[in-house]
All heavy atoms as a GROMACS GRO file, in nm:
protein
  614
    1MET      N    1  -1.642   2.045   0.080
    1MET     CA    2  -1.553   1.936   0.046
    1MET      C    3  -1.413   1.971   0.096
    1MET      O    4  -1.364   2.080   0.074
    1MET     CB    5  -1.554   1.915  -0.107
    1MET     CG    6  -1.461   1.807  -0.153
    1MET     SD    7  -1.446   1.780  -0.333
    1MET     CE    8  -1.612   1.748  -0.383
    2GLY      N    9  -1.347   1.875   0.159
    2GLY     CA   10  -1.211   1.897   0.210
    2GLY      C   11  -1.107   1.887   0.098
    2GLY      O   12  -1.136   1.847  -0.014
    3LEU      N   13  -0.983   1.923   0.131
    3LEU     CA   14  -0.875   1.920   0.032
    3LEU      C   15  -0.849   1.779  -0.022
    3LEU      O   16  -0.826   1.762  -0.141
    3LEU     CB   17  -0.747   1.977   0.093
    3LEU     CG   18  -0.748   2.127   0.121
    3LEU    CD1   19  -0.619   2.167   0.193
    3LEU    CD2   20  -0.764   2.206  -0.007
    4ARG      N   21  -0.847   1.680   0.066
    4ARG     CA   22  -0.821   1.542   0.021
    4ARG      C   23  -0.926   1.496  -0.079
    4ARG      O   24  -0.896   1.440  -0.184
    4ARG     CB   25  -0.816   1.449   0.142
    4ARG     CG   26  -0.800   1.302   0.110
    4ARG     CD   27  -0.656   1.262   0.073
    4ARG     NE   28  -0.632   1.279  -0.068
    4ARG     CZ   29  -0.513   1.308  -0.123
    4ARG    NH1   30  -0.407   1.325  -0.050
    4ARG    NH2   31  -0.499   1.320  -0.251
    5LYS      N   32  -1.053   1.521  -0.046
    5LYS     CA   33  -1.161   1.479  -0.135
    5LYS      C   34  -1.156   1.557  -0.266
    5LYS      O   35  -1.184   1.502  -0.373
    5LYS     CB   36  -1.297   1.494  -0.068
    5LYS     CG   37  -1.323   1.389   0.036
    5LYS     CD   38  -1.464   1.393   0.089
    5LYS     CE   39  -1.482   1.282   0.190
    5LYS     NZ   40  -1.620   1.269   0.233
    6ALA      N   41  -1.119   1.683  -0.260
    6ALA     CA   42  -1.109   1.764  -0.381
    6ALA      C   43  -0.996   1.712  -0.472
    6ALA      O   44  -1.014   1.701  -0.593
    6ALA     CB   45  -1.086   1.910  -0.346
    7ALA      N   46  -0.882   1.680  -0.412
    7ALA     CA   47  -0.771   1.626  -0.491
    7ALA      C   48  -0.808   1.490  -0.550
    7ALA      O   49  -0.782   1.463  -0.667
    7ALA     CB   50  -0.646   1.612  -0.404
    8ASP      N   51  -0.871   1.403  -0.470
    8ASP     CA   52  -0.916   1.273  -0.520
    8ASP      C   53  -1.009   1.290  -0.639
    8ASP      O   54  -0.993   1.224  -0.742
    8ASP     CB   55  -0.989   1.195  -0.410
    8ASP     CG   56  -0.899   1.147  -0.298
    8ASP    OD1   57  -0.776   1.170  -0.305
    8ASP    OD2   58  -0.952   1.088  -0.202
    9ALA      N   59  -1.105   1.379  -0.626
    9ALA     CA   60  -1.204   1.401  -0.731
    9ALA      C   61  -1.138   1.452  -0.859
    9ALA      O   62  -1.171   1.407  -0.970
    9ALA     CB   63  -1.311   1.499  -0.684
   10LYS      N   64  -1.045   1.546  -0.847
   10LYS     CA   65  -0.978   1.600  -0.965
   10LYS      C   66  -0.894   1.493  -1.034
   10LYS      O   67  -0.896   1.481  -1.157
   10LYS     CB   68  -0.891   1.720  -0.927
   10LYS     CG   69  -0.821   1.783  -1.045
   10LYS     CD   70  -0.922   1.831  -1.149
   10LYS     CE   71  -0.852   1.890  -1.270
   10LYS     NZ   72  -0.945   1.912  -1.380
   11CYS      N   73  -0.821   1.413  -0.957
   11CYS     CA   74  -0.741   1.306  -1.016
   11CYS      C   75  -0.830   1.202  -1.084
   11CYS      O   76  -0.798   1.155  -1.194
   11CYS     CB   77  -0.654   1.240  -0.910
   11CYS     SG   78  -0.517   1.344  -0.855
   12LYS      N   79  -0.941   1.166  -1.022
   12LYS     CA   80  -1.035   1.072  -1.084
   12LYS      C   81  -1.085   1.127  -1.217
   12LYS      O   82  -1.090   1.056  -1.317
   12LYS     CB   83  -1.155   1.046  -0.993
   12LYS     CG   84  -1.130   0.950  -0.881
   12LYS     CD   85  -1.261   0.932  -0.806
   12LYS     CE   86  -1.248   0.858  -0.679
   12LYS     NZ   87  -1.375   0.843  -0.608
   13GLU      N   88  -1.124   1.253  -1.215
   13GLU     CA   89  -1.176   1.318  -1.336
   13GLU      C   90  -1.071   1.319  -1.447
   13GLU      O   91  -1.102   1.297  -1.564
   13GLU     CB   92  -1.216   1.462  -1.302
   13GLU     CG   93  -1.259   1.544  -1.422
   13GLU     CD   94  -1.276   1.691  -1.384
   13GLU    OE1   95  -1.326   1.719  -1.274
   13GLU    OE2   96  -1.237   1.776  -1.466
   14CYS      N   97  -0.946   1.343  -1.411
   14CYS     CA   98  -0.839   1.359  -1.508
   14CYS      C   99  -0.794   1.227  -1.571
   14CYS      O  100  -0.777   1.218  -1.692
   14CYS     CB  101  -0.720   1.428  -1.442
   14CYS     SG  102  -0.580   1.453  -1.550
   15ILE      N  103  -0.775   1.123  -1.490
   15ILE     CA  104  -0.706   1.004  -1.541
   15ILE      C  105  -0.785   0.874  -1.531
   15ILE      O  106  -0.758   0.780  -1.603
   15ILE     CB  107  -0.569   0.988  -1.470
   15ILE    CG1  108  -0.480   0.896  -1.552
   15ILE    CG2  109  -0.585   0.940  -1.328
   15ILE    CD1  110  -0.337   0.896  -1.509
   16CYS      N  111  -0.881   0.867  -1.446
   16CYS     CA  112  -0.951   0.741  -1.421
   16CYS      C  113  -1.043   0.703  -1.536
   16CYS      O  114  -1.119   0.784  -1.586
   16CYS     CB  115  -1.032   0.751  -1.291
   16CYS     SG  116  -1.099   0.593  -1.240
   17SER      N  117  -1.030   0.576  -1.578
   17SER     CA  118  -1.114   0.523  -1.684
   17SER      C  119  -1.168   0.387  -1.641
   17SER      O  120  -1.090   0.296  -1.615
   17SER     CB  121  -1.034   0.508  -1.813
   17SER     OG  122  -1.113   0.447  -1.912
   18PRO      N  123  -1.300   0.372  -1.633
   18PRO     CA  124  -1.357   0.245  -1.586
   18PRO      C  125  -1.315   0.125  -1.669
   18PRO      O  126  -1.310   0.014  -1.620
   18PRO     CB  127  -1.508   0.267  -1.594
   18PRO     CG  128  -1.527   0.414  -1.597
   18PRO     CD  129  -1.405   0.471  -1.660
   19GLY      N  130  -1.281   0.146  -1.796
   19GLY     CA  131  -1.242   0.034  -1.882
   19GLY      C  132  -1.098  -0.010  -1.863
   19GLY      O  133  -1.058  -0.117  -1.909
   20ASP      N  134  -1.016   0.071  -1.797
   20ASP     CA  135  -0.876   0.037  -1.775
   20ASP      C  136  -0.861  -0.054  -1.654
   20ASP      O  137  -0.942  -0.049  -1.562
   20ASP     CB  138  -0.792   0.163  -1.755
   20ASP     CG  139  -0.775   0.243  -1.882
   20ASP    OD1  140  -0.805   0.189  -1.991
   20ASP    OD2  141  -0.732   0.359  -1.873
   21PRO      N  142  -0.755  -0.136  -1.652
   21PRO     CA  143  -0.736  -0.226  -1.537
   21PRO      C  144  -0.697  -0.151  -1.411
   21PRO      O  145  -0.639  -0.043  -1.417
   21PRO     CB  146  -0.622  -0.318  -1.582
   21PRO     CG  147  -0.550  -0.241  -1.688
   21PRO     CD  148  -0.652  -0.152  -1.753
   22GLY      N  149  -0.729  -0.211  -1.299
   22GLY     CA  150  -0.691  -0.154  -1.170
   22GLY      C  151  -0.799  -0.066  -1.110
   22GLY      O  152  -0.892  -0.023  -1.178
   23THR      N  153  -0.782  -0.038  -0.983
   23THR     CA  154  -0.874   0.050  -0.913
   23THR      C  155  -0.844   0.193  -0.954
   23THR      O  156  -0.741   0.221  -1.015
   23THR     CB  157  -0.856   0.038  -0.760
   23THR    OG1  158  -0.725   0.084  -0.726
   23THR    CG2  159  -0.874  -0.106  -0.713
   24TRP      N  160  -0.930   0.286  -0.917
   24TRP     CA  161  -0.904   0.425  -0.952
   24TRP      C  162  -0.776   0.474  -0.885
   24TRP      O  163  -0.700   0.549  -0.943
   24TRP     CB  164  -1.024   0.515  -0.920
   24TRP     CG  165  -1.050   0.539  -0.774
   24TRP    CD1  166  -1.131   0.465  -0.692
   24TRP    CD2  167  -0.995   0.643  -0.694
   24TRP    NE1  168  -1.129   0.517  -0.565
   24TRP    CE2  169  -1.047   0.628  -0.563
   24TRP    CE3  170  -0.907   0.748  -0.718
   24TRP    CZ2  171  -1.013   0.712  -0.458
   24TRP    CZ3  172  -0.875   0.833  -0.613
   24TRP    CH2  173  -0.928   0.815  -0.486
   25ARG      N  174  -0.748   0.427  -0.763
   25ARG     CA  175  -0.624   0.467  -0.696
   25ARG      C  176  -0.501   0.413  -0.769
   25ARG      O  177  -0.400   0.482  -0.781
   25ARG     CB  178  -0.623   0.419  -0.551
   25ARG     CG  179  -0.714   0.497  -0.460
   25ARG     CD  180  -0.702   0.445  -0.316
   25ARG     NE  181  -0.791   0.516  -0.228
   25ARG     CZ  182  -0.760   0.631  -0.169
   25ARG    NH1  183  -0.644   0.687  -0.189
   25ARG    NH2  184  -0.847   0.690  -0.090
   26GLN      N  185  -0.507   0.292  -0.818
   26GLN     CA  186  -0.395   0.236  -0.892
   26GLN      C  187  -0.373   0.312  -1.023
   26GLN      O  188  -0.260   0.337  -1.063
   26GLN     CB  189  -0.418   0.087  -0.920
   26GLN     CG  190  -0.410   0.003  -0.794
   26GLN     CD  191  -0.461  -0.138  -0.815
   26GLN    OE1  192  -0.547  -0.164  -0.899
   26GLN    NE2  193  -0.409  -0.231  -0.735
   27GLN      N  194  -0.483   0.349  -1.088
   27GLN     CA  195  -0.471   0.426  -1.211
   27GLN      C  196  -0.409   0.563  -1.184
   27GLN      O  197  -0.322   0.609  -1.258
   27GLN     CB  198  -0.608   0.443  -1.278
   27GLN     CG  199  -0.663   0.313  -1.334
   27GLN     CD  200  -0.800   0.332  -1.398
   27GLN    OE1  201  -0.831   0.440  -1.449
   27GLN    NE2  202  -0.881   0.228  -1.395
   28VAL      N  203  -0.450   0.627  -1.076
   28VAL     CA  204  -0.397   0.758  -1.041
   28VAL      C  205  -0.250   0.746  -1.000
   28VAL      O  206  -0.168   0.830  -1.037
   28VAL     CB  207  -0.481   0.825  -0.930
   28VAL    CG1  208  -0.413   0.948  -0.875
   28VAL    CG2  209  -0.620   0.861  -0.984
   29GLU      N  210  -0.213   0.639  -0.929
   29GLU     CA  211  -0.074   0.620  -0.890
   29GLU      C  212   0.016   0.608  -1.013
   29GLU      O  213   0.131   0.652  -1.012
   29GLU     CB  214  -0.058   0.496  -0.802
   29GLU     CG  215   0.086   0.477  -0.757
   29GLU     CD  216   0.105   0.354  -0.671
   29GLU    OE1  217   0.039   0.252  -0.695
   29GLU    OE2  218   0.189   0.361  -0.580
   30ALA      N  219  -0.037   0.554  -1.121
   30ALA     CA  220   0.040   0.537  -1.244
   30ALA      C  221   0.052   0.666  -1.325
   30ALA      O  222   0.118   0.669  -1.429
   30ALA     CB  223  -0.023   0.427  -1.330
   31CYS      N  224  -0.007   0.772  -1.279
   31CYS     CA  225  -0.002   0.902  -1.349
   31CYS      C  226   0.142   0.946  -1.369
   31CYS      O  227   0.224   0.938  -1.278
   31CYS     CB  228  -0.079   1.007  -1.269
   31CYS     SG  229  -0.067   1.172  -1.340
   32THR      N  230   0.172   0.995  -1.489
   32THR     CA  231   0.308   1.040  -1.519
   32THR      C  232   0.315   1.191  -1.542
   32THR      O  233   0.418   1.243  -1.583
   32THR     CB  234   0.362   0.968  -1.644
   32THR    OG1  235   0.273   0.994  -1.754
   32THR    CG2  236   0.373   0.818  -1.620
   33SER      N  237   0.208   1.261  -1.514
   33SER     CA  238   0.203   1.406  -1.537
   33SER      C  239   0.270   1.481  -1.422
   33SER      O  240   0.204   1.538  -1.336
   33SER     CB  241   0.057   1.450  -1.554
   33SER     OG  242   0.051   1.587  -1.582
   34GLN      N  243   0.403   1.482  -1.422
   34GLN     CA  244   0.478   1.541  -1.311
   34GLN      C  245   0.463   1.693  -1.301
   34GLN      O  246   0.495   1.751  -1.198
   34GLN     CB  247   0.625   1.502  -1.321
   34GLN     CG  248   0.645   1.354  -1.302
   34GLN     CD  249   0.791   1.314  -1.308
   34GLN    OE1  250   0.879   1.396  -1.318
   34GLN    NE2  251   0.815   1.184  -1.303
   35LYS      N  252   0.414   1.756  -1.405
   35LYS     CA  253   0.393   1.902  -1.400
   35LYS      C  254   0.260   1.939  -1.336
   35LYS      O  255   0.234   2.056  -1.310
   35LYS     CB  256   0.404   1.961  -1.539
   35LYS     CG  257   0.546   1.954  -1.593
   35LYS     CD  258   0.560   2.026  -1.723
   35LYS     CE  259   0.704   2.015  -1.770
   35LYS     NZ  260   0.729   2.095  -1.887
   36CYS      N  261   0.178   1.840  -1.309
   36CYS     CA  262   0.048   1.864  -1.245
   36CYS      C  263   0.072   1.912  -1.102
   36CYS      O  264   0.153   1.854  -1.029
   36CYS     CB  265  -0.034   1.736  -1.243
   36CYS     SG  266  -0.187   1.748  -1.146
   37PRO      N  267   0.001   2.016  -1.059
   37PRO     CA  268   0.020   2.063  -0.921
   37PRO      C  269  -0.023   1.961  -0.814
   37PRO      O  270   0.019   1.972  -0.700
   37PRO     CB  271  -0.064   2.190  -0.913
   37PRO     CG  272  -0.148   2.193  -1.034
   37PRO     CD  273  -0.091   2.099  -1.134
   38LEU      N  274  -0.101   1.863  -0.852
   38LEU     CA  275  -0.145   1.761  -0.756
   38LEU      C  276  -0.059   1.635  -0.760
   38LEU      O  277  -0.083   1.541  -0.685
   38LEU     CB  278  -0.291   1.722  -0.783
   38LEU     CG  279  -0.395   1.833  -0.766
   38LEU    CD1  280  -0.533   1.782  -0.806
   38LEU    CD2  281  -0.395   1.882  -0.624
   39TYR      N  282   0.042   1.633  -0.846
   39TYR     CA  283   0.121   1.511  -0.865
   39TYR      C  284   0.178   1.455  -0.734
   39TYR      O  285   0.167   1.336  -0.706
   39TYR     CB  286   0.234   1.535  -0.964
   39TYR     CG  287   0.314   1.412  -0.995
   39TYR    CD1  288   0.264   1.315  -1.082
   39TYR    CD2  289   0.437   1.388  -0.935
   39TYR    CE1  290   0.336   1.201  -1.109
   39TYR    CE2  291   0.509   1.274  -0.961
   39TYR     CZ  292   0.459   1.180  -1.049
   39TYR     OH  293   0.530   1.066  -1.075
   40GLU      N  294   0.237   1.538  -0.652
   40GLU     CA  295   0.299   1.492  -0.528
   40GLU      C  296   0.197   1.452  -0.421
   40GLU      O  297   0.230   1.380  -0.327
   40GLU     CB  298   0.393   1.598  -0.471
   40GLU     CG  299   0.517   1.620  -0.555
   40GLU     CD  300   0.603   1.495  -0.568
   40GLU    OE1  301   0.617   1.420  -0.469
   40GLU    OE2  302   0.655   1.472  -0.679
   41VAL      N  303   0.074   1.496  -0.433
   41VAL     CA  304  -0.027   1.464  -0.331
   41VAL      C  305  -0.138   1.377  -0.388
   41VAL      O  306  -0.242   1.359  -0.325
   41VAL     CB  307  -0.088   1.593  -0.268
   41VAL    CG1  308   0.018   1.669  -0.192
   41VAL    CG2  309  -0.155   1.680  -0.372
   42ARG      N  310  -0.115   1.321  -0.507
   42ARG     CA  311  -0.220   1.238  -0.569
   42ARG      C  312  -0.250   1.118  -0.481
   42ARG      O  313  -0.163   1.072  -0.405
   42ARG     CB  314  -0.178   1.196  -0.709
   42ARG     CG  315  -0.065   1.098  -0.715
   42ARG     CD  316  -0.012   1.087  -0.859
   42ARG     NE  317   0.086   0.983  -0.873
   42ARG     CZ  318   0.212   0.992  -0.836
   42ARG    NH1  319   0.257   1.102  -0.781
   42ARG    NH2  320   0.295   0.889  -0.852
   43PRO      N  321  -0.370   1.065  -0.491
   43PRO     CA  322  -0.408   0.949  -0.410
   43PRO      C  323  -0.323   0.827  -0.447
   43PRO      O  324  -0.284   0.810  -0.561
   43PRO     CB  325  -0.554   0.924  -0.446
   43PRO     CG  326  -0.600   1.047  -0.514
   43PRO     CD  327  -0.480   1.114  -0.572
   44ARG      N  328  -0.296   0.746  -0.349
   44ARG     CA  329  -0.219   0.622  -0.368
   44ARG      C  330  -0.300   0.507  -0.313
   44ARG      O  331  -0.383   0.526  -0.225
   44ARG     CB  332  -0.086   0.629  -0.294
   44ARG     CG  333  -0.002   0.751  -0.326
   44ARG     CD  334   0.082   0.722  -0.450
   44ARG     NE  335   0.152   0.837  -0.501
   44ARG     CZ  336   0.259   0.895  -0.449
   44ARG    NH1  337   0.306   0.851  -0.335
   44ARG    NH2  338   0.317   0.996  -0.507
   45PRO      N  339  -0.273   0.385  -0.362
   45PRO     CA  340  -0.344   0.269  -0.305
   45PRO      C  341  -0.312   0.254  -0.157
   45PRO      O  342  -0.202   0.288  -0.114
   45PRO     CB  343  -0.288   0.150  -0.383
   45PRO     CG  344  -0.232   0.207  -0.508
   45PRO     CD  345  -0.187   0.347  -0.473
   46TYR      N  346  -0.408   0.207  -0.083
   46TYR     CA  347  -0.385   0.181   0.058
   46TYR      C  348  -0.292   0.062   0.073
   46TYR      O  349  -0.305  -0.037   0.001
   46TYR     CB  350  -0.517   0.149   0.129
   46TYR     CG  351  -0.613   0.264   0.134
   46TYR    CD1  352  -0.734   0.259   0.068
   46TYR    CD2  353  -0.582   0.380   0.204
   46TYR    CE1  354  -0.823   0.365   0.071
   46TYR    CE2  355  -0.670   0.487   0.208
   46TYR     CZ  356  -0.790   0.479   0.142
   46TYR     OH  357  -0.877   0.584   0.146
   47PRO      N  358  -0.196   0.066   0.165
   47PRO     CA  359  -0.110  -0.051   0.184
   47PRO      C  360  -0.189  -0.166   0.245
   47PRO      O  361  -0.285  -0.145   0.318
   47PRO     CB  362  -0.003   0.000   0.282
   47PRO     CG  363  -0.064   0.117   0.349
   47PRO     CD  364  -0.164   0.176   0.254
   48THR      N  365  -0.146  -0.286   0.213
   48THR     CA  366  -0.209  -0.404   0.270
   48THR      C  367  -0.167  -0.414   0.416
   48THR      O  368  -0.047  -0.413   0.445
   48THR     CB  369  -0.167  -0.531   0.195
   48THR    OG1  370  -0.197  -0.513   0.057
   48THR    CG2  371  -0.237  -0.654   0.249
   49PRO      N  372  -0.263  -0.420   0.507
   49PRO     CA  373  -0.225  -0.429   0.648
   49PRO      C  374  -0.151  -0.559   0.677
   49PRO      O  375  -0.182  -0.663   0.623
   49PRO     CB  376  -0.357  -0.423   0.723
   49PRO     CG  377  -0.463  -0.448   0.623
   49PRO     CD  378  -0.405  -0.422   0.487
   50ARG      N  379  -0.051  -0.549   0.760
   50ARG     CA  380   0.028  -0.666   0.799
   50ARG      C  381  -0.040  -0.732   0.919
   50ARG      O  382  -0.069  -0.668   1.017
   50ARG     CB  383   0.168  -0.621   0.838
   50ARG     CG  384   0.247  -0.725   0.910
   50ARG     CD  385   0.357  -0.782   0.825
   50ARG     NE  386   0.452  -0.862   0.896
   50ARG     CZ  387   0.426  -0.977   0.956
   50ARG    NH1  388   0.306  -1.022   0.964
   50ARG    NH2  389   0.522  -1.046   1.012
   51VAL      N  390  -0.061  -0.862   0.908
   51VAL     CA  391  -0.122  -0.937   1.017
   51VAL      C  392  -0.025  -1.046   1.060
   51VAL      O  393   0.015  -1.130   0.981
   51VAL     CB  394  -0.256  -1.001   0.971
   51VAL    CG1  395  -0.318  -1.082   1.083
   51VAL    CG2  396  -0.351  -0.894   0.922
   52ASP      N  397   0.017  -1.040   1.185
   52ASP     CA  398   0.105  -1.143   1.239
   52ASP      C  399   0.023  -1.268   1.268
   52ASP      O  400  -0.090  -1.260   1.316
   52ASP     CB  401   0.168  -1.098   1.371
   52ASP     CG  402   0.271  -0.989   1.353
   52ASP    OD1  403   0.331  -0.983   1.244
   52ASP    OD2  404   0.292  -0.912   1.446
   53THR      N  405   0.083  -1.381   1.242
   53THR     CA  406   0.018  -1.506   1.282
   53THR      C  407   0.049  -1.530   1.428
   53THR      O  408   0.146  -1.477   1.482
   53THR     CB  409   0.069  -1.624   1.198
   53THR    OG1  410   0.206  -1.645   1.229
   53THR    CG2  411   0.050  -1.601   1.049
   54SER      N  412  -0.030  -1.609   1.493
   54SER     CA  413  -0.004  -1.638   1.634
   54SER      C  414   0.130  -1.711   1.648
   54SER      O  415   0.200  -1.695   1.748
   54SER     CB  416  -0.117  -1.721   1.695
   54SER     OG  417  -0.131  -1.842   1.625
   55GLU      N  418   0.168  -1.789   1.547
   55GLU     CA  419   0.297  -1.859   1.551
   55GLU      C  420   0.412  -1.758   1.550
   55GLU      O  421   0.507  -1.770   1.627
   55GLU     CB  422   0.310  -1.953   1.430
   55GLU     CG  423   0.440  -2.030   1.426
   55GLU     CD  424   0.451  -2.117   1.302
   55GLU    OE1  425   0.368  -2.104   1.210
   55GLU    OE2  426   0.547  -2.196   1.297
   56GLU      N  427   0.401  -1.656   1.464
   56GLU     CA  428   0.506  -1.553   1.458
   56GLU      C  429   0.516  -1.479   1.591
   56GLU      O  430   0.625  -1.457   1.642
   56GLU     CB  431   0.478  -1.454   1.345
   56GLU     CG  432   0.504  -1.509   1.208
   56GLU     CD  433   0.467  -1.410   1.100
   56GLU    OE1  434   0.390  -1.316   1.128
   56GLU    OE2  435   0.514  -1.426   0.988
   57ARG      N  436   0.402  -1.441   1.649
   57ARG     CA  437   0.403  -1.368   1.776
   57ARG      C  438   0.468  -1.452   1.886
   57ARG      O  439   0.547  -1.403   1.965
   57ARG     CB  440   0.261  -1.327   1.815
   57ARG     CG  441   0.214  -1.201   1.748
   57ARG     CD  442   0.088  -1.149   1.812
   57ARG     NE  443  -0.022  -1.244   1.805
   57ARG     CZ  444  -0.106  -1.254   1.703
   57ARG    NH1  445  -0.094  -1.176   1.599
   57ARG    NH2  446  -0.204  -1.343   1.705
   58SER      N  447   0.435  -1.580   1.891
   58SER     CA  448   0.492  -1.669   1.993
   58SER      C  449   0.643  -1.679   1.978
   58SER      O  450   0.716  -1.676   2.077
   58SER     CB  451   0.431  -1.809   1.981
   58SER     OG  452   0.293  -1.803   2.006
   59LEU      N  453   0.690  -1.690   1.853
   59LEU     CA  454   0.834  -1.702   1.830
   59LEU      C  455   0.907  -1.573   1.866
   59LEU      O  456   1.017  -1.577   1.921
   59LEU     CB  457   0.861  -1.738   1.684
   59LEU     CG  458   0.822  -1.880   1.644
   59LEU    CD1  459   0.828  -1.895   1.494
   59LEU    CD2  460   0.912  -1.980   1.713
   60ILE      N  461   0.846  -1.462   1.834
   60ILE     CA  462   0.908  -1.334   1.866
   60ILE      C  463   0.926  -1.321   2.017
   60ILE      O  464   1.031  -1.283   2.066
   60ILE     CB  465   0.825  -1.216   1.809
   60ILE    CG1  466   0.836  -1.214   1.656
   60ILE    CG2  467   0.870  -1.082   1.867
   60ILE    CD1  468   0.736  -1.122   1.589
   61LEU      N  469   0.823  -1.357   2.091
   61LEU     CA  470   0.829  -1.348   2.237
   61LEU      C  471   0.923  -1.453   2.296
   61LEU      O  472   1.003  -1.424   2.384
   61LEU     CB  473   0.689  -1.363   2.297
   61LEU     CG  474   0.591  -1.250   2.265
   61LEU    CD1  475   0.452  -1.286   2.314
   61LEU    CD2  476   0.637  -1.120   2.328
   62ALA      N  477   0.914  -1.577   2.248
   62ALA     CA  478   0.991  -1.686   2.306
   62ALA      C  479   1.140  -1.677   2.275
   62ALA      O  480   1.224  -1.705   2.359
   62ALA     CB  481   0.937  -1.820   2.258
   63ARG      N  482   1.172  -1.637   2.152
   63ARG     CA  483   1.312  -1.639   2.110
   63ARG      C  484   1.377  -1.501   2.115
   63ARG      O  485   1.497  -1.489   2.097
   63ARG     CB  486   1.322  -1.696   1.969
   63ARG     CG  487   1.278  -1.842   1.963
   63ARG     CD  488   1.280  -1.897   1.826
   63ARG     NE  489   1.418  -1.905   1.776
   63ARG     CZ  490   1.446  -1.934   1.650
   63ARG    NH1  491   1.350  -1.956   1.564
   63ARG    NH2  492   1.571  -1.940   1.612
   64GLY      N  493   1.297  -1.398   2.136
   64GLY     CA  494   1.352  -1.264   2.142
   64GLY      C  495   1.414  -1.220   2.010
   64GLY      O  496   1.517  -1.153   2.008
   65ILE      N  497   1.351  -1.260   1.899
   65ILE     CA  498   1.406  -1.223   1.768
   65ILE      C  499   1.310  -1.128   1.698
   65ILE      O  500   1.197  -1.108   1.739
   65ILE     CB  501   1.432  -1.349   1.681
   65ILE    CG1  502   1.302  -1.428   1.658
   65ILE    CG2  503   1.537  -1.437   1.743
   65ILE    CD1  504   1.319  -1.548   1.569
   66THR      N  505   1.358  -1.069   1.590
   66THR     CA  506   1.277  -0.972   1.517
   66THR      C  507   1.179  -1.042   1.424
   66THR      O  508   1.193  -1.161   1.393
   66THR     CB  509   1.365  -0.879   1.431
   66THR    OG1  510   1.425  -0.956   1.327
   66THR    CG2  511   1.472  -0.811   1.515
   67GLU      N  512   1.080  -0.964   1.376
   67GLU     CA  513   0.983  -1.018   1.282
   67GLU      C  514   1.051  -1.068   1.155
   67GLU      O  515   1.014  -1.173   1.101
   67GLU     CB  516   0.880  -0.912   1.246
   67GLU     CG  517   0.784  -0.880   1.357
   67GLU     CD  518   0.680  -0.778   1.314
   67GLU    OE1  519   0.633  -0.784   1.200
   67GLU    OE2  520   0.646  -0.693   1.396
   68ASN      N  521   1.150  -0.994   1.104
   68ASN     CA  522   1.219  -1.035   0.982
   68ASN      C  523   1.292  -1.167   1.001
   68ASN      O  524   1.294  -1.251   0.911
   68ASN     CB  525   1.317  -0.927   0.935
   68ASN     CG  526   1.245  -0.808   0.876
   68ASN    OD1  527   1.132  -0.820   0.830
   68ASN    ND2  528   1.310  -0.695   0.877
   69GLU      N  529   1.352  -1.188   1.118
   69GLU     CA  530   1.419  -1.314   1.145
   69GLU      C  531   1.319  -1.429   1.150
   69GLU      O  532   1.346  -1.538   1.101
   69GLU     CB  533   1.497  -1.307   1.276
   69GLU     CG  534   1.619  -1.216   1.269
   69GLU     CD  535   1.682  -1.192   1.404
   69GLU    OE1  536   1.608  -1.173   1.502
   69GLU    OE2  537   1.805  -1.194   1.410
   70VAL      N  538   1.201  -1.404   1.206
   70VAL     CA  539   1.097  -1.507   1.211
   70VAL      C  540   1.054  -1.543   1.070
   70VAL      O  541   1.046  -1.660   1.034
   70VAL     CB  542   0.974  -1.459   1.294
   70VAL    CG1  543   0.858  -1.554   1.275
   70VAL    CG2  544   1.010  -1.447   1.440
   71LYS      N  545   1.031  -1.442   0.986
   71LYS     CA  546   0.989  -1.469   0.848
   71LYS      C  547   1.095  -1.548   0.774
   71LYS      O  548   1.064  -1.644   0.703
   71LYS     CB  549   0.963  -1.337   0.776
   71LYS     CG  550   0.842  -1.264   0.824
   71LYS     CD  551   0.830  -1.132   0.748
   71LYS     CE  552   0.740  -1.038   0.824
   71LYS     NZ  553   0.737  -0.905   0.767
   72THR      N  554   1.220  -1.511   0.790
   72THR     CA  555   1.330  -1.581   0.723
   72THR      C  556   1.334  -1.726   0.769
   72THR      O  557   1.346  -1.818   0.687
   72THR     CB  558   1.465  -1.513   0.753
   72THR    OG1  559   1.457  -1.378   0.708
   72THR    CG2  560   1.580  -1.582   0.684
   73ASP      N  561   1.325  -1.749   0.900
   73ASP     CA  562   1.328  -1.885   0.953
   73ASP      C  563   1.209  -1.966   0.904
   73ASP      O  564   1.224  -2.085   0.871
   73ASP     CB  565   1.330  -1.885   1.106
   73ASP     CG  566   1.464  -1.839   1.164
   73ASP    OD1  567   1.560  -1.823   1.084
   73ASP    OD2  568   1.471  -1.819   1.285
   74LEU      N  569   1.092  -1.906   0.897
   74LEU     CA  570   0.972  -1.977   0.849
   74LEU      C  571   0.987  -2.014   0.702
   74LEU      O  572   0.952  -2.124   0.662
   74LEU     CB  573   0.847  -1.891   0.870
   74LEU     CG  574   0.798  -1.876   1.014
   74LEU    CD1  575   0.686  -1.773   1.021
   74LEU    CD2  576   0.750  -2.009   1.068
   75VAL      N  577   1.040  -1.925   0.622
   75VAL     CA  578   1.057  -1.951   0.479
   75VAL      C  579   1.160  -2.062   0.456
   75VAL      O  580   1.141  -2.151   0.375
   75VAL     CB  581   1.099  -1.821   0.404
   75VAL    CG1  582   1.143  -1.852   0.262
   75VAL    CG2  583   0.984  -1.723   0.404
   76ARG      N  584   1.270  -2.056   0.531
   76ARG     CA  585   1.375  -2.158   0.517
   76ARG      C  586   1.338  -2.291   0.579
   76ARG      O  587   1.399  -2.393   0.554
   76ARG     CB  588   1.505  -2.109   0.581
   76ARG     CG  589   1.576  -2.002   0.501
   76ARG     CD  590   1.713  -1.979   0.555
   76ARG     NE  591   1.711  -1.959   0.700
   76ARG     CZ  592   1.796  -1.886   0.766
   76ARG    NH1  593   1.894  -1.826   0.704
   76ARG    NH2  594   1.789  -1.872   0.896
   77GLY      N  595   1.238  -2.292   0.662
   77GLY     CA  596   1.197  -2.414   0.730
   77GLY      C  597   1.282  -2.446   0.851
   77GLY      O  598   1.288  -2.560   0.896
   78ASP      N  599   1.349  -2.345   0.906
   78ASP     CA  600   1.436  -2.366   1.022
   78ASP      C  601   1.358  -2.375   1.153
   78ASP      O  602   1.419  -2.401   1.257
   78ASP     CB  603   1.539  -2.252   1.034
   78ASP     CG  604   1.641  -2.255   0.922
   78ASP    OD1  605   1.651  -2.359   0.854
   78ASP    OD2  606   1.710  -2.153   0.903
   79LEU      N  607   1.232  -2.353   1.151
   79LEU     CA  608   1.155  -2.355   1.277
   79LEU      C  609   1.073  -2.480   1.287
   79LEU      O  610   1.033  -2.540   1.197
   79LEU     CB  611   1.063  -2.233   1.287
   79LEU     CG  612   1.137  -2.100   1.286
   79LEU    CD1  613   1.038  -1.986   1.289
   79LEU    CD2  614   1.227  -2.090   1.407
   0.00000   0.00000   0.00000
């Protein structure tokens, strides 16, 4: 077993409860045991991948603006 899997397993054993809300990673992320030697390397939820829409990609290329500017314009309805 590798180090990552060993740390995951220990954190699951320590804090994870099937009856509690959230995934095991979310439960482990909520751990407050800062004196634990695994605290800094505990498993965290995977980030949600960002997917550009074809409209955003077209605007970025056509207008030469950043992704954040495209999002702001889309939210405000300026496009």
